[in-house]
N, C-alpha and C positions, 0 to 999 in steps of 0.2 A: 676100626676101617675108616679111613679118611674119604670124604665124599668126592674129593678130586685126586685122582693119581697120577703120578709123574714118571714116566720111562725114557731114558736117554739111552738109544743104541746107535752107536757111530754118530753121523751129523744128523740124526731124525730125532726129535723129541715127541713123545706122545702124551697129550694130557686127556685124562678119561673122566667124563660125569661118572660117578660111581654110587649112584642111588638106584638102582635097577627096580628093587621092589617098589618105590615110588614112582617110578617110571621117569626117573630123573627130574623130579620137580625141584624147581630152584628156590631153595631156602636162603636167607640172608647169608648164612654161614658158607653155602656152597659158593654164592657169587663172591664173597671176599676171599675165600680160598682160591678161586680160580683166578682173580685178579692177582693174588700173590703169586701163583704159579706163572702165570704171564710175565710177571715183573723179573722173577728169577732166571725164566728161561732166556728172557730178552737180553740179559746181561751175559750170556754165553756165547762165545765166539767160534765155540767148536759146533754149535748148533745150527744147522742151515735152513731145516724145514720142520715146521710143527703140524702134527696132525690133531686134530680135535674131534674126540670120538665119544660114545658113551655106552656103558654098560647094559646089556638087556635089551628088550625088544623094541624099545623107542629111544629115539635121540634125546626129546625132553618134552612134556606135555606143558611147560611154562611153569609160571610163578607157583610156588606152594603155599596156597591159602591158608593152609593149616598150620604153617610156621608161627611160633609164639613171637618171634622176632617181627614178623611182618605185622601181626595185630598190634604190636606196641608201637610200631612206626604209625599206624593208623590212629590210634589214640594220643599220640605225642602232641605237644602244643605245636602251632602253625609253623614257628621258626625251626624248631627241631625237626619238626615232620619234612620241611623242605629240604634241610640238610641230609637227612638219612636218606631221603628218596634218591639221591645223588648215587647209590650204588649201581643203578642198572646203567645210567650214561658211563660210569666209571668203568663198567665192565666192557661195554662197547667199546670205549677209547682203549682200553688194556690188549684187547685183541688187535684192534686195528694198528696199535703203535708198536706191537711186535715188529723187530726189524727183519727177521726170519719170514720166509713164504709160508703161509699157512692153509692148509686143507681141512675142510670139515667133511668127515665120513658120516652121513646122516641114513639113519634107518627108521622105519616106523613113523609114529607120530612125532613130528616137530612143530609145536606151536608156539605162540606168544614169544615170551622170552627166550626160548630154546631156538625160535626162528631167528632172533636178533642175533644169538651166537653164530648161527650158520651165515647169516648175512654180513656179519663183521669180517668172516674169515675171506682169504684171499679167493680160494677155490672150492668147489664144492663136488662131492661124489654122492649121489643119492642111491638107495636101494629100491628095487622094484616095489617094494612095499611101502614107500614113503606116502606121508599124508602131511602135506605141508598148509599153514593156515594161520591166519592170525584172528581169533576170536573176540578180541577185546571190545570192538565197537558194539556188536551184537550182546555183549554182556554189561553195556551201559558206561564203558569206560572210553577214554582217548587212547590214542597212540603215543606211548613216551619211549624212553631209552633212545631217542634219537632215531627212532624205527622208520620213520615216514621217510627221511632222507635217503637211508638204506634202501628202501623199496622203490622210490622213484628212480634212483640210480641204476637198480637192477632191471626194473620191468618198466618204467615210464609211468607218466601220469594217469592214463587211462586204467592200465592194467591194475596199478596200485590201487585206485578208486574201486575198481571190480572187486579185488582181494578182500579190501576192508569193509566196504560198505554191504556187500552182499554174503560175507562169511563164506565164500568160496574156498575150498581146499585144491591143491594141486597133487595130482601124483606125478610119479617120477617123469612119465613121458611128457607131461605139459610143463614140468620144472625145467626140462631141457630145452623144450622149444621156447620158452618164454625168455630162456636166458638166465634162469636163476641158478641151475645147475650147469657145471661142465661137461658131466660125464653121469651116466646110469648103469648100474651093475645089477646082480642077482639080489634077491630078498635076503634079510636078515643080517643082523650084525656082524659077523663072521666074514661074510662076503665082501661086503661093502668096506669093512676095515681093512681085510687084505688087500684089496685095490688100492685103497688110501695109501698104505704102507709102502706098496710096489712103487705107486708113483711119486712118494716122496723121497724114496731112496734114489730113483731115477734122476729127480730134480736135484737132490743133494751133490749128486755125482757130475752132472754136467752143466749146471747154472752156475756163473760166478757169484758170489752172495753179495759184494758190496753194490754191483750193478743191479742186481736183482731188488736189492733192498732200495735203491735210488728210484728204480722204477715203480714199486710199490708206493713210496711216499708221493711221487708226482701223481698217480693216477688216483691215490685215496685224497689228495689236496684237490684235486679237480671235482673228483665225485662228491666230496664233501664241503664242496664251497657254500653250500646253503646252511650246512649245521651250525653256524653262530646264531641263525635267527631262530634255533629250536629250543632256546633256554625257557620258552615259554611252556613246554610239553609237560613238564614237572607240575606247574601250576594248572595247568588245564587237567591234569590227572587229579589233583586234590579237588578241582572245582567239580569234576564228574562225579568222583566218589560221593559227594555230598548231595547230588539230586537225589529226587524220589525215584526217577526212570532207573537208576543204577542198583537203588535198593529192589525195585521190582524185577529187572533183569537177573539178579542173583536169586531171589526167590523163585522165579519162574524156571530158571535152570535147575534148582533143587527139586522143584515140584514136578520137572519133565513136562510143562505146559508151555504153550505159547505165551509170551509177554503182553502185558496190556500198559502200553506206555502212554504217559499223559502230558508229555511235553512240558515237564517240570521237575 
């Protein structure tokens, strides 16, 4: 069973994260497969709308910290590590580079890297059981994958800082109120995915694809104007991982206790 499935029905393609038992944690293999799926779908003129969804109760709880490939990256020499850490930014770019309109159907927990996948999509429908958050900072890490630019573009500076620094999570109602989501629906994957499929078919039938693609490119270019400055977030990630506070954050999380940060 592949960890990313692709289904094309008429003018709508559906890409599904398919690691439900692992709560759709993002392994390196899954990310590479999703990049490949985006590139393949992007070359198809018969597809006008792409739905990004996930099997199971959660959209994604973020990076798979048990993935041997993740551990291999952490143990690699600095030059190789910098190169291999490009997989996250490459995934963000692959989703945004799709010429088709993209709709993310999001249920349950949508955290970290999973949240970046949702943010990189054009439109978002969230289920009533949504819990959206970015826990990286309180785990002793920086924000990578060019996610800060995406968050500021959607939420503005003040709300981005609140979300990241306080580890606040957003429910469905707040996600719509803050401009993170376009629509909210009933709880669970079936309801939100059915709503996304209906919306995708509607858009595929009434929106001229060339004009929609041009609008998307223009909006993304404006929203991502600061992204070239974010090349440093990869190196900040490496630096943050080398800190004692990062190791303390991880241990405290595993021990289920408050961390004791020492500013080192």
